[in-house]
LOBABA-285885 format. One record per atom (N, C-alpha, C, O): residue in one letter; atom name; chain; x, y, z; residue number from 1. Coordinates in nm, 3 decimals. Layout:
<recs>
type atom mol X Y Z seq
a CA A X Y Z NUM .
...
</recs>
This chain:
<recs>
type atom mol X Y Z seq
x N A -3.147 0.827 -0.831 1 .
x CA A -3.140 0.939 -0.744 1 .
x C A -3.118 0.891 -0.597 1 .
x O A -3.177 0.793 -0.551 1 .
x N A -3.035 0.960 -0.530 2 .
x CA A -3.011 0.931 -0.389 2 .
x C A -3.059 1.050 -0.304 2 .
x O A -3.014 1.163 -0.321 2 .
x N A -3.148 1.020 -0.216 3 .
x CA A -3.206 1.125 -0.120 3 .
x C A -3.115 1.144 -0.001 3 .
x O A -3.011 1.079 0.012 3 .
x N A -3.157 1.232 0.086 4 .
x CA A -3.073 1.267 0.203 4 .
x C A -3.038 1.148 0.296 4 .
x O A -2.927 1.142 0.349 4 .
x N A -3.135 1.052 0.316 5 .
x CA A -3.104 0.943 0.401 5 .
x C A -2.987 0.856 0.346 5 .
x O A -2.906 0.805 0.424 5 .
x N A -2.979 0.839 0.214 6 .
x CA A -2.875 0.761 0.153 6 .
x C A -2.745 0.843 0.156 6 .
x O A -2.638 0.785 0.177 6 .
x N A -2.749 0.971 0.135 7 .
x CA A -2.635 1.057 0.151 7 .
x C A -2.572 1.047 0.288 7 .
x O A -2.451 1.035 0.301 7 .
x N A -2.657 1.053 0.391 8 .
x CA A -2.608 1.043 0.528 8 .
x C A -2.545 0.911 0.559 8 .
x O A -2.458 0.906 0.645 8 .
x N A -2.583 0.801 0.492 9 .
x CA A -2.520 0.667 0.509 9 .
x C A -2.384 0.668 0.446 9 .
x O A -2.290 0.609 0.498 9 .
x N A -2.373 0.737 0.332 10 .
x CA A -2.240 0.740 0.260 10 .
x C A -2.139 0.834 0.316 10 .
x O A -2.019 0.806 0.314 10 .
x N A -2.185 0.946 0.367 11 .
x CA A -2.091 1.051 0.420 11 .
x C A -2.109 1.068 0.573 11 .
x O A -2.220 1.079 0.624 11 .
x N A -1.996 1.069 0.643 12 .
x CA A -2.009 1.083 0.789 12 .
x C A -2.016 1.232 0.824 12 .
x O A -1.933 1.278 0.902 12 .
x N A -2.109 1.307 0.772 13 .
x CA A -2.124 1.452 0.799 13 .
x C A -2.261 1.474 0.856 13 .
x O A -2.354 1.402 0.820 13 .
x N A -2.277 1.567 0.940 14 .
x CA A -2.409 1.602 0.998 14 .
x C A -2.427 1.748 0.987 14 .
x O A -2.334 1.823 0.957 14 .
x N A -2.551 1.789 1.013 15 .
x CA A -2.588 1.934 1.009 15 .
x C A -2.496 2.004 1.100 15 .
x O A -2.471 1.950 1.208 15 .
x N A -2.443 2.119 1.072 16 .
x CA A -2.465 2.197 0.954 16 .
x C A -2.365 2.169 0.846 16 .
x O A -2.363 2.241 0.746 16 .
x N A -2.283 2.069 0.859 17 .
x CA A -2.172 2.056 0.759 17 .
x C A -2.202 1.950 0.650 17 .
x O A -2.116 1.922 0.567 17 .
x N A -2.324 1.894 0.649 18 .
x CA A -2.359 1.810 0.531 18 .
x C A -2.409 1.906 0.426 18 .
x O A -2.516 1.965 0.442 18 .
x N A -2.335 1.923 0.319 19 .
x CA A -2.358 2.025 0.218 19 .
x C A -2.397 1.967 0.087 19 .
x O A -2.367 2.028 -0.016 19 .
x N A -2.463 1.856 0.082 20 .
x CA A -2.516 1.801 -0.044 20 .
x C A -2.659 1.751 -0.005 20 .
x O A -2.678 1.676 0.090 20 .
x N A -2.757 1.796 -0.084 21 .
x CA A -2.897 1.768 -0.062 21 .
x C A -2.950 1.645 -0.132 21 .
x O A -3.033 1.573 -0.079 21 .
x N A -2.900 1.622 -0.254 22 .
x CA A -2.955 1.516 -0.332 22 .
x C A -2.855 1.474 -0.445 22 .
x O A -2.786 1.559 -0.501 22 .
x N A -2.847 1.349 -0.476 23 .
x CA A -2.772 1.303 -0.594 23 .
x C A -2.871 1.277 -0.710 23 .
x O A -2.962 1.195 -0.700 23 .
x N A -2.849 1.348 -0.817 24 .
x CA A -2.941 1.329 -0.930 24 .
x C A -2.902 1.213 -1.023 24 .
x O A -2.986 1.137 -1.072 24 .
x N A -2.773 1.204 -1.043 25 .
x CA A -2.719 1.099 -1.133 25 .
x C A -2.587 1.049 -1.074 25 .
x O A -2.507 1.125 -1.019 25 .
x N A -2.566 0.918 -1.090 26 .
x CA A -2.439 0.865 -1.043 26 .
x C A -2.407 0.736 -1.130 26 .
x O A -2.490 0.648 -1.150 26 .
x N A -2.282 0.735 -1.178 27 .
x CA A -2.225 0.620 -1.245 27 .
x C A -2.105 0.581 -1.161 27 .
x O A -1.998 0.638 -1.180 27 .
x N A -2.117 0.488 -1.068 28 .
x CA A -2.004 0.450 -0.986 28 .
x C A -1.872 0.429 -1.065 28 .
x O A -1.869 0.364 -1.169 28 .
x N A -1.764 0.489 -1.010 29 .
x CA A -1.636 0.481 -1.077 29 .
x C A -1.619 0.576 -1.192 29 .
x O A -1.513 0.574 -1.255 29 .
x N A -1.716 0.659 -1.224 30 .
x CA A -1.710 0.750 -1.334 30 .
x C A -1.753 0.895 -1.299 30 .
x O A -1.671 0.986 -1.298 30 .
x N A -1.883 0.914 -1.270 31 .
x CA A -1.931 1.048 -1.258 31 .
x C A -2.047 1.057 -1.159 31 .
x O A -2.106 0.957 -1.119 31 .
x N A -2.078 1.183 -1.120 32 .
x CA A -2.190 1.209 -1.027 32 .
x C A -2.236 1.351 -1.049 32 .
x O A -2.157 1.440 -1.077 32 .
x N A -2.369 1.370 -1.037 33 .
x CA A -2.426 1.506 -1.037 33 .
x C A -2.508 1.516 -0.910 33 .
x O A -2.598 1.435 -0.886 33 .
x N A -2.476 1.617 -0.827 34 .
x CA A -2.546 1.635 -0.703 34 .
x C A -2.588 1.781 -0.689 34 .
x O A -2.529 1.869 -0.752 34 .
x N A -2.693 1.809 -0.605 35 .
x CA A -2.735 1.944 -0.588 35 .
x C A -2.729 1.983 -0.438 35 .
x O A -2.740 1.899 -0.349 35 .
x N A -2.712 2.113 -0.417 36 .
x CA A -2.713 2.177 -0.286 36 .
x C A -2.786 2.310 -0.296 36 .
x O A -2.748 2.396 -0.375 36 .
x N A -2.890 2.327 -0.216 37 .
x CA A -2.966 2.451 -0.215 37 .
x C A -2.905 2.544 -0.114 37 .
x O A -2.890 2.507 0.002 37 .
x N A -2.870 2.662 -0.153 38 .
x CA A -2.811 2.760 -0.064 38 .
x C A -2.923 2.847 -0.011 38 .
x O A -2.998 2.905 -0.090 38 .
x N A -2.936 2.859 0.121 39 .
x CA A -3.042 2.938 0.180 39 .
x C A -2.985 3.040 0.279 39 .
x O A -2.877 3.021 0.336 39 .
x N A -3.062 3.149 0.297 40 .
x CA A -3.014 3.248 0.396 40 .
x C A -3.035 3.204 0.535 40 .
x O A -3.004 3.280 0.627 40 .
x N A -3.085 3.088 0.559 41 .
x CA A -3.108 3.035 0.699 41 .
x C A -2.992 2.949 0.749 41 .
x O A -2.998 2.893 0.859 41 .
x N A -2.887 2.940 0.668 42 .
x CA A -2.771 2.857 0.710 42 .
x C A -2.694 2.931 0.819 42 .
x O A -2.699 3.053 0.827 42 .
x N A -2.624 2.855 0.901 43 .
x CA A -2.558 2.916 1.019 43 .
x C A -2.455 3.023 0.987 43 .
x O A -2.436 3.115 1.067 43 .
x N A -2.389 3.015 0.872 44 .
x CA A -2.280 3.111 0.839 44 .
x C A -2.343 3.249 0.802 44 .
x O A -2.270 3.346 0.783 44 .
x N A -2.476 3.258 0.792 45 .
x CA A -2.533 3.388 0.760 45 .
x C A -2.593 3.453 0.888 45 .
x O A -2.652 3.561 0.879 45 .
x N A -2.578 3.389 1.005 46 .
x CA A -2.638 3.441 1.131 46 .
x C A -2.583 3.580 1.167 46 .
x O A -2.661 3.665 1.211 46 .
x N A -2.455 3.606 1.151 47 .
x CA A -2.394 3.725 1.197 47 .
x C A -2.393 3.836 1.090 47 .
x O A -2.343 3.945 1.118 47 .
x N A -2.446 3.813 0.974 48 .
x CA A -2.449 3.913 0.866 48 .
x C A -2.560 4.009 0.898 48 .
x O A -2.673 3.965 0.919 48 .
x N A -2.533 4.138 0.902 49 .
x CA A -2.639 4.235 0.933 49 .
x C A -2.746 4.249 0.829 49 .
x O A -2.725 4.219 0.711 49 .
x N A -2.862 4.295 0.872 50 .
x CA A -2.978 4.307 0.783 50 .
x C A -2.948 4.394 0.659 50 .
x O A -2.999 4.366 0.550 50 .
x N A -2.864 4.498 0.674 51 .
x CA A -2.832 4.584 0.565 51 .
x C A -2.704 4.545 0.493 51 .
x O A -2.633 4.630 0.441 51 .
x N A -2.677 4.416 0.490 52 .
x CA A -2.552 4.367 0.428 52 .
x C A -2.552 4.391 0.277 52 .
x O A -2.656 4.393 0.212 52 .
x N A -2.434 4.409 0.226 53 .
x CA A -2.422 4.429 0.080 53 .
x C A -2.425 4.290 0.011 53 .
x O A -2.413 4.187 0.077 53 .
x N A -2.442 4.291 -0.121 54 .
x CA A -2.444 4.167 -0.198 54 .
x C A -2.316 4.085 -0.169 54 .
x O A -2.321 3.964 -0.151 54 .
x N A -2.200 4.155 -0.166 55 .
x CA A -2.076 4.087 -0.143 55 .
x C A -2.069 4.010 -0.008 55 .
x O A -2.007 3.905 0.004 55 .
x N A -2.134 4.070 0.091 56 .
x CA A -2.143 4.007 0.220 56 .
x C A -2.235 3.884 0.228 56 .
x O A -2.224 3.801 0.318 56 .
x N A -2.327 3.877 0.131 57 .
x CA A -2.418 3.766 0.122 57 .
x C A -2.369 3.650 0.038 57 .
x O A -2.436 3.547 0.030 57 .
x N A -2.257 3.663 -0.023 58 .
x CA A -2.201 3.560 -0.108 58 .
x C A -2.171 3.434 -0.023 58 .
x O A -2.121 3.446 0.088 58 .
x N A -2.200 3.320 -0.075 59 .
x CA A -2.178 3.191 -0.008 59 .
x C A -2.026 3.182 0.009 59 .
x O A -1.954 3.211 -0.087 59 .
x N A -1.975 3.143 0.125 60 .
x CA A -1.831 3.139 0.143 60 .
x C A -1.766 3.036 0.045 60 .
x O A -1.812 2.923 0.034 60 .
x N A -1.661 3.080 -0.022 61 .
x CA A -1.593 2.992 -0.122 61 .
x C A -1.543 2.865 -0.059 61 .
x O A -1.544 2.762 -0.125 61 .
x N A -1.499 2.867 0.068 62 .
x CA A -1.452 2.739 0.131 62 .
x C A -1.562 2.641 0.146 62 .
x O A -1.540 2.520 0.138 62 .
x N A -1.685 2.691 0.168 63 .
x CA A -1.804 2.599 0.176 63 .
x C A -1.844 2.544 0.041 63 .
x O A -1.889 2.431 0.028 63 .
x N A -1.825 2.632 -0.064 64 .
x CA A -1.852 2.586 -0.197 64 .
x C A -1.755 2.469 -0.236 64 .
x O A -1.797 2.369 -0.295 64 .
x N A -1.622 2.484 -0.200 65 .
x CA A -1.529 2.377 -0.219 65 .
x C A -1.569 2.254 -0.138 65 .
x O A -1.567 2.143 -0.190 65 .
x N A -1.605 2.272 -0.014 66 .
x CA A -1.642 2.161 0.076 66 .
x C A -1.762 2.084 0.015 66 .
x O A -1.762 1.961 0.009 66 .
x N A -1.863 2.158 -0.028 67 .
x CA A -1.981 2.100 -0.084 67 .
x C A -1.946 2.012 -0.211 67 .
x O A -1.989 1.898 -0.225 67 .
x N A -1.867 2.074 -0.299 68 .
x CA A -1.820 1.995 -0.417 68 .
x C A -1.741 1.875 -0.377 68 .
x O A -1.760 1.767 -0.433 68 .
x N A -1.652 1.892 -0.282 69 .
x CA A -1.569 1.781 -0.225 69 .
x C A -1.658 1.671 -0.170 69 .
x O A -1.628 1.552 -0.188 69 .
x N A -1.768 1.708 -0.104 70 .
x CA A -1.860 1.609 -0.054 70 .
x C A -1.927 1.528 -0.163 70 .
x O A -1.947 1.408 -0.150 70 .
x N A -1.961 1.601 -0.273 71 .
x CA A -2.009 1.529 -0.393 71 .
x C A -1.902 1.428 -0.444 71 .
x O A -1.936 1.314 -0.477 71 .
x N A -1.773 1.471 -0.450 72 .
x CA A -1.672 1.381 -0.494 72 .
x C A -1.661 1.263 -0.395 72 .
x O A -1.646 1.148 -0.437 72 .
x N A -1.670 1.291 -0.265 73 .
x CA A -1.672 1.184 -0.162 73 .
x C A -1.782 1.085 -0.177 73 .
x O A -1.762 0.966 -0.154 73 .
x N A -1.902 1.134 -0.219 74 .
x CA A -2.015 1.043 -0.242 74 .
x C A -1.979 0.946 -0.361 74 .
x O A -2.003 0.825 -0.354 74 .
x N A -1.921 1.005 -0.468 75 .
x CA A -1.883 0.917 -0.581 75 .
x C A -1.777 0.813 -0.535 75 .
x O A -1.783 0.696 -0.573 75 .
x N A -1.683 0.860 -0.453 76 .
x CA A -1.571 0.767 -0.408 76 .
x C A -1.640 0.663 -0.316 76 .
x O A -1.599 0.547 -0.323 76 .
x N A -1.734 0.691 -0.236 77 .
x CA A -1.800 0.595 -0.145 77 .
x C A -1.881 0.488 -0.218 77 .
x O A -1.914 0.386 -0.158 77 .
x N A -1.913 0.506 -0.342 78 .
x CA A -1.989 0.418 -0.420 78 .
x C A -1.902 0.307 -0.475 78 .
x O A -1.956 0.209 -0.526 78 .
x N A -1.767 0.317 -0.467 79 .
x CA A -1.673 0.223 -0.528 79 .
x C A -1.644 0.115 -0.420 79 .
x O A -1.574 0.145 -0.323 79 .
x N A -1.694 -0.008 -0.435 80 .
x CA A -1.678 -0.113 -0.338 80 .
x C A -1.532 -0.166 -0.335 80 .
x O A -1.495 -0.237 -0.241 80 .
x N A -1.449 -0.134 -0.436 81 .
x CA A -1.315 -0.185 -0.441 81 .
x C A -1.217 -0.097 -0.360 81 .
x O A -1.103 -0.136 -0.337 81 .
x N A -1.261 0.016 -0.318 82 .
x CA A -1.169 0.110 -0.241 82 .
x C A -1.156 0.057 -0.097 82 .
x O A -1.246 -0.009 -0.046 82 .
x N A -1.046 0.088 -0.035 83 .
x CA A -1.027 0.043 0.107 83 .
x C A -1.119 0.107 0.199 83 .
x O A -1.165 0.218 0.172 83 .
x N A -1.152 0.042 0.310 84 .
x CA A -1.230 0.099 0.420 84 .
x C A -1.145 0.205 0.489 84 .
x O A -1.022 0.195 0.489 84 .
x N A -1.208 0.305 0.546 85 .
x CA A -1.130 0.403 0.621 85 .
x C A -1.189 0.541 0.615 85 .
x O A -1.299 0.563 0.564 85 .
x N A -1.113 0.634 0.669 86 .
x CA A -1.153 0.775 0.678 86 .
x C A -1.112 0.844 0.541 86 .
x O A -0.999 0.833 0.494 86 .
x N A -1.208 0.912 0.484 87 .
x CA A -1.178 0.987 0.361 87 .
x C A -1.122 1.122 0.403 87 .
x O A -1.181 1.193 0.485 87 .
x N A -1.007 1.156 0.347 88 .
x CA A -0.947 1.288 0.382 88 .
x C A -0.910 1.362 0.248 88 .
x O A -0.877 1.302 0.146 88 .
x N A -0.918 1.494 0.258 89 .
x CA A -0.889 1.579 0.145 89 .
x C A -0.726 1.578 0.132 89 .
x O A -0.653 1.608 0.227 89 .
x N A -0.683 1.543 0.011 90 .
x CA A -0.541 1.544 -0.013 90 .
x C A -0.495 1.676 -0.069 90 .
x O A -0.380 1.714 -0.049 90 .
x N A -0.582 1.746 -0.138 91 .
x CA A -0.544 1.881 -0.190 91 .
x C A -0.635 1.918 -0.311 91 .
x O A -0.717 1.838 -0.357 91 .
x N A -0.614 2.042 -0.358 92 .
x CA A -0.682 2.091 -0.474 92 .
x C A -0.583 2.174 -0.558 92 .
x O A -0.488 2.233 -0.506 92 .
x N A -0.608 2.177 -0.686 93 .
x CA A -0.534 2.266 -0.774 93 .
x C A -0.620 2.331 -0.873 93 .
x O A -0.714 2.272 -0.925 93 .
x N A -0.587 2.456 -0.900 94 .
x CA A -0.658 2.537 -0.996 94 .
x C A -0.809 2.545 -0.980 94 .
x O A -0.885 2.515 -1.072 94 .
x N A -0.851 2.587 -0.859 95 .
x CA A -0.994 2.611 -0.840 95 .
x C A -1.019 2.755 -0.889 95 .
x O A -0.947 2.848 -0.854 95 .
x N A -1.121 2.768 -0.972 96 .
x CA A -1.156 2.892 -1.026 96 .
x C A -1.302 2.931 -0.985 96 .
x O A -1.394 2.852 -1.004 96 .
x N A -1.319 3.049 -0.930 97 .
x CA A -1.449 3.098 -0.891 97 .
x C A -1.491 3.203 -0.998 97 .
x O A -1.423 3.303 -1.018 97 .
x N A -1.602 3.177 -1.063 98 .
x CA A -1.641 3.263 -1.175 98 .
x C A -1.738 3.375 -1.136 98 .
x O A -1.744 3.480 -1.201 98 .
x N A -1.813 3.350 -1.031 99 .
x CA A -1.897 3.459 -0.976 99 .
x C A -1.954 3.420 -0.840 99 .
x O A -1.960 3.300 -0.809 99 .
x N A -1.995 3.513 -0.760 100 .
x CA A -2.046 3.482 -0.625 100 .
x C A -2.178 3.402 -0.633 100 .
x O A -2.251 3.410 -0.731 100 .
x N A -2.205 3.328 -0.530 101 .
x CA A -2.330 3.248 -0.518 101 .
x C A -2.402 3.307 -0.405 101 .
x O A -2.346 3.327 -0.297 101 .
x N A -2.532 3.335 -0.429 102 .
x CA A -2.617 3.405 -0.329 102 .
x C A -2.721 3.314 -0.276 102 .
x O A -2.755 3.215 -0.341 102 .
x N A -2.775 3.345 -0.157 103 .
x CA A -2.889 3.264 -0.102 103 .
x C A -3.003 3.259 -0.205 103 .
x O A -3.026 3.355 -0.279 103 .
x N A -3.072 3.146 -0.209 104 .
x CA A -3.178 3.123 -0.307 104 .
x C A -3.131 3.051 -0.426 104 .
x O A -3.212 3.026 -0.516 104 .
x N A -3.006 3.015 -0.435 105 .
x CA A -2.941 2.945 -0.548 105 .
x C A -2.938 2.798 -0.528 105 .
x O A -2.915 2.752 -0.415 105 .
x N A -2.961 2.720 -0.631 106 .
x CA A -2.945 2.580 -0.630 106 .
x C A -2.820 2.544 -0.709 106 .
x O A -2.813 2.564 -0.831 106 .
x N A -2.721 2.491 -0.638 107 .
x CA A -2.590 2.447 -0.696 107 .
x C A -2.606 2.315 -0.759 107 .
x O A -2.671 2.228 -0.702 107 .
x N A -2.546 2.295 -0.877 108 .
x CA A -2.538 2.160 -0.931 108 .
x C A -2.387 2.123 -0.944 108 .
x O A -2.315 2.178 -1.027 108 .
x N A -2.346 2.029 -0.861 109 .
x CA A -2.204 1.986 -0.871 109 .
x C A -2.191 1.874 -0.969 109 .
x O A -2.264 1.775 -0.961 109 .
x N A -2.098 1.888 -1.064 110 .
x CA A -2.072 1.785 -1.165 110 .
x C A -1.930 1.737 -1.137 110 .
x O A -1.835 1.814 -1.145 110 .
x N A -1.917 1.609 -1.105 111 .
x CA A -1.793 1.547 -1.058 111 .
x C A -1.755 1.429 -1.156 111 .
x O A -1.836 1.342 -1.190 111 .
x N A -1.629 1.435 -1.195 112 .
x CA A -1.580 1.314 -1.277 112 .
x C A -1.456 1.261 -1.206 112 .
x O A -1.367 1.336 -1.165 112 .
x N A -1.452 1.127 -1.191 113 .
x CA A -1.333 1.059 -1.139 113 .
x C A -1.235 1.041 -1.253 113 .
x O A -1.265 0.977 -1.354 113 .
x N A -1.119 1.099 -1.236 114 .
x CA A -1.017 1.096 -1.341 114 .
x C A -0.931 0.975 -1.330 114 .
x O A -0.904 0.910 -1.431 114 .
x N A -0.885 0.941 -1.212 115 .
x CA A -0.805 0.822 -1.190 115 .
x C A -0.792 0.783 -1.043 115 .
x O A -0.820 0.865 -0.955 115 .
x N A -0.751 0.661 -1.015 116 .
x CA A -0.730 0.612 -0.883 116 .
x C A -0.590 0.558 -0.879 116 .
x O A -0.549 0.480 -0.965 116 .
x N A -0.511 0.601 -0.774 117 .
x CA A -0.373 0.554 -0.760 117 .
x C A -0.340 0.539 -0.614 117 .
x O A -0.348 0.637 -0.540 117 .
x N A -0.303 0.415 -0.569 118 .
x CA A -0.269 0.383 -0.436 118 .
x C A -0.359 0.443 -0.326 118 .
x O A -0.312 0.504 -0.230 118 .
x N A -0.492 0.424 -0.345 119 .
x CA A -0.583 0.470 -0.246 119 .
x C A -0.616 0.616 -0.255 119 .
x O A -0.693 0.667 -0.174 119 .
x N A -0.555 0.687 -0.358 120 .
x CA A -0.592 0.828 -0.377 120 .
x C A -0.683 0.842 -0.503 120 .
x O A -0.661 0.775 -0.604 120 .
x N A -0.780 0.926 -0.493 121 .
x CA A -0.871 0.943 -0.605 121 .
x C A -0.858 1.091 -0.652 121 .
x O A -0.852 1.186 -0.573 121 .
x N A -0.854 1.103 -0.791 122 .
x CA A -0.836 1.238 -0.847 122 .
x C A -0.964 1.271 -0.925 122 .
x O A -1.011 1.195 -1.009 122 .
x N A -1.017 1.387 -0.891 123 .
x CA A -1.145 1.428 -0.947 123 .
x C A -1.125 1.562 -1.023 123 .
x O A -1.032 1.639 -0.998 123 .
x N A -1.222 1.583 -1.119 124 .
x CA A -1.229 1.711 -1.188 124 .
x C A -1.376 1.741 -1.210 124 .
x O A -1.459 1.650 -1.207 124 .
x N A -1.408 1.871 -1.232 125 .
x CA A -1.549 1.903 -1.255 125 .
x C A -1.578 2.051 -1.236 125 .
x O A -1.491 2.139 -1.248 125 .
x N A -1.706 2.073 -1.207 126 .
x CA A -1.750 2.213 -1.193 126 .
x C A -1.878 2.221 -1.112 126 .
x O A -1.946 2.120 -1.088 126 .
x N A -1.910 2.338 -1.073 127 .
x CA A -2.041 2.370 -1.000 127 .
x C A -2.113 2.466 -1.097 127 .
x O A -2.052 2.563 -1.144 127 .
x N A -2.236 2.442 -1.125 128 .
x CA A -2.316 2.522 -1.217 128 .
x C A -2.440 2.573 -1.145 128 .
x O A -2.492 2.508 -1.054 128 .
x N A -2.485 2.690 -1.188 129 .
x CA A -2.619 2.745 -1.151 129 .
x C A -2.681 2.765 -1.286 129 .
x O A -2.644 2.853 -1.364 129 .
x N A -2.783 2.675 -1.311 130 .
x CA A -2.844 2.682 -1.445 130 .
x C A -2.741 2.645 -1.555 130 .
x O A -2.676 2.541 -1.548 130 .
x N A -2.727 2.730 -1.652 131 .
x CA A -2.630 2.704 -1.763 131 .
x C A -2.494 2.769 -1.731 131 .
x O A -2.404 2.763 -1.815 131 .
x N A -2.478 2.824 -1.625 132 .
x CA A -2.349 2.905 -1.592 132 .
x C A -2.265 2.834 -1.489 132 .
x O A -2.314 2.794 -1.383 132 .
x N A -2.134 2.818 -1.521 133 .
x CA A -2.040 2.766 -1.427 133 .
x C A -2.004 2.878 -1.325 133 .
x O A -1.972 2.991 -1.362 133 .
x N A -2.012 2.838 -1.193 134 .
x CA A -1.980 2.934 -1.089 134 .
x C A -1.846 2.897 -1.025 134 .
x O A -1.785 2.981 -0.958 134 .
x N A -1.800 2.768 -1.045 135 .
x CA A -1.672 2.722 -0.991 135 .
x C A -1.621 2.612 -1.083 135 .
x O A -1.698 2.525 -1.123 135 .
x N A -1.494 2.615 -1.118 136 .
x CA A -1.431 2.508 -1.193 136 .
x C A -1.327 2.443 -1.110 136 .
x O A -1.253 2.513 -1.042 136 .
x N A -1.318 2.311 -1.111 137 .
x CA A -1.217 2.236 -1.034 137 .
x C A -1.129 2.159 -1.130 137 .
x O A -1.173 2.066 -1.197 137 .
x N A -1.004 2.200 -1.136 138 .
x CA A -0.906 2.128 -1.226 138 .
x C A -0.874 1.996 -1.165 138 .
x O A -0.872 1.895 -1.235 138 .
x N A -0.847 1.994 -1.029 139 .
x CA A -0.822 1.870 -0.964 139 .
x C A -0.849 1.879 -0.816 139 .
x O A -0.814 1.978 -0.752 139 .
x N A -0.911 1.777 -0.760 140 .
x CA A -0.931 1.761 -0.624 140 .
x C A -0.893 1.614 -0.590 140 .
x O A -0.935 1.519 -0.656 140 .
x N A -0.812 1.601 -0.482 141 .
x CA A -0.761 1.466 -0.446 141 .
x C A -0.816 1.424 -0.309 141 .
x O A -0.804 1.496 -0.210 141 .
x N A -0.875 1.304 -0.309 142 .
x CA A -0.921 1.247 -0.182 142 .
x C A -0.842 1.118 -0.163 142 .
x O A -0.802 1.050 -0.258 142 .
x N A -0.821 1.087 -0.035 143 .
x CA A -0.744 0.965 -0.003 143 .
x C A -0.818 0.892 0.119 143 .
x O A -0.884 0.957 0.200 143 .
x N A -0.803 0.764 0.127 144 .
x CA A -0.859 0.691 0.236 144 .
x C A -0.738 0.647 0.332 144 .
x O A -0.634 0.598 0.289 144 .
x N A -0.765 0.668 0.458 145 .
x CA A -0.668 0.630 0.566 145 .
x C A -0.738 0.535 0.663 145 .
x O A -0.858 0.549 0.686 145 .
x N A -0.666 0.437 0.721 146 .
x CA A -0.736 0.340 0.811 146 .
x C A -0.797 0.416 0.931 146 .
x O A -0.739 0.511 0.984 146 .
x N A -0.918 0.367 0.971 147 .
x CA A -0.986 0.430 1.092 147 .
x C A -0.892 0.440 1.213 147 .
x O A -0.885 0.544 1.279 147 .
x N A -0.820 0.331 1.239 148 .
x CA A -0.743 0.328 1.364 148 .
x C A -0.623 0.417 1.354 148 .
x O A -0.575 0.467 1.455 148 .
x N A -0.572 0.439 1.229 149 .
x CA A -0.451 0.530 1.219 149 .
x C A -0.484 0.676 1.247 149 .
x O A -0.393 0.753 1.279 149 .
x N A -0.610 0.715 1.236 150 .
x CA A -0.651 0.852 1.262 150 .
x C A -0.725 0.862 1.392 150 .
x O A -0.770 0.971 1.426 150 .
x N A -0.739 0.751 1.469 151 .
x CA A -0.808 0.760 1.594 151 .
x C A -0.959 0.786 1.578 151 .
x O A -1.023 0.836 1.671 151 .
x N A -1.015 0.750 1.460 152 .
x CA A -1.152 0.772 1.440 152 .
x C A -1.236 0.651 1.459 152 .
x O A -1.195 0.544 1.416 152 .
x N A -1.352 0.659 1.521 153 .
x CA A -1.440 0.541 1.538 153 .
x C A -1.493 0.501 1.402 153 .
x O A -1.525 0.585 1.318 153 .
x N A -1.502 0.373 1.382 154 .
x CA A -1.563 0.322 1.260 154 .
x C A -1.712 0.342 1.266 154 .
x O A -1.772 0.313 1.370 154 .
x N A -1.778 0.392 1.158 155 .
x CA A -1.924 0.420 1.169 155 .
x C A -2.000 0.289 1.187 155 .
x O A -1.956 0.182 1.144 155 .
x N A -2.118 0.302 1.253 156 .
x CA A -2.197 0.188 1.283 156 .
x C A -2.265 0.137 1.163 156 .
x O A -2.276 0.016 1.148 156 .
x N A -2.312 0.224 1.072 157 .
x CA A -2.392 0.187 0.955 157 .
x C A -2.313 0.224 0.828 157 .
x O A -2.298 0.341 0.791 157 .
x N A -2.267 0.121 0.766 158 .
x CA A -2.192 0.133 0.633 158 .
x C A -2.271 0.069 0.524 158 .
x O A -2.214 0.021 0.425 158 .
x N A -2.403 0.066 0.539 159 .
x CA A -2.490 0.000 0.441 159 .
x C A -2.474 0.059 0.303 159 .
x O A -2.490 0.180 0.289 159 .
x N A -2.442 -0.019 0.200 160 .
x CA A -2.426 0.035 0.063 160 .
x C A -2.557 0.099 0.017 160 .
x O A -2.667 0.056 0.053 160 .
x N A -2.541 0.202 -0.063 161 .
x CA A -2.657 0.271 -0.125 161 .
x C A -2.651 0.253 -0.266 161 .
x O A -2.545 0.276 -0.323 161 .
x N A -2.757 0.211 -0.334 162 .
x CA A -2.759 0.196 -0.479 162 .
x C A -2.754 0.332 -0.550 162 .
x O A -2.819 0.428 -0.510 162 .
x N A -2.678 0.336 -0.651 163 .
x CA A -2.681 0.461 -0.735 163 .
x C A -2.794 0.454 -0.832 163 .
x O A -2.839 0.346 -0.872 163 .
x N A -2.841 0.575 -0.870 164 .
x CA A -2.955 0.583 -0.966 164 .
x C A -2.910 0.617 -1.101 164 .
x O A -2.991 0.628 -1.193 164 .
</recs>
């Protein structure tokens, strides 16, 4: 299991955009299971009126994709053979949203690494709430680009985190 401090070392995201709370299982180079608790206290709910409908309270789909992508990024970060650099989203195909996600829900992201090709990683998986899939991901692609090519500062702490 990887707790929040380990996640913060692997992903260069900070509040409010760090959207993974814990890694439950990880097999580097193969698969990962991570969780994210959705709460009504998150910044994207600030402007929603008190009398909001259920549809207005649904977790934004773009954040659901971002959270799943961060889980994929955690799996990618565990591979010591990958090049150093900035992880960027290359694209997604066939994302399916099966039902809205509401505050009070714990998301379980299931990520599988399908293949690696020229510094690009191809993932597949789903997000579940209990026994029900709420989002299916046919393919999400991440790529690494050199820090200097993107004008990004290299992070100070790149200490490896052991998978559980």
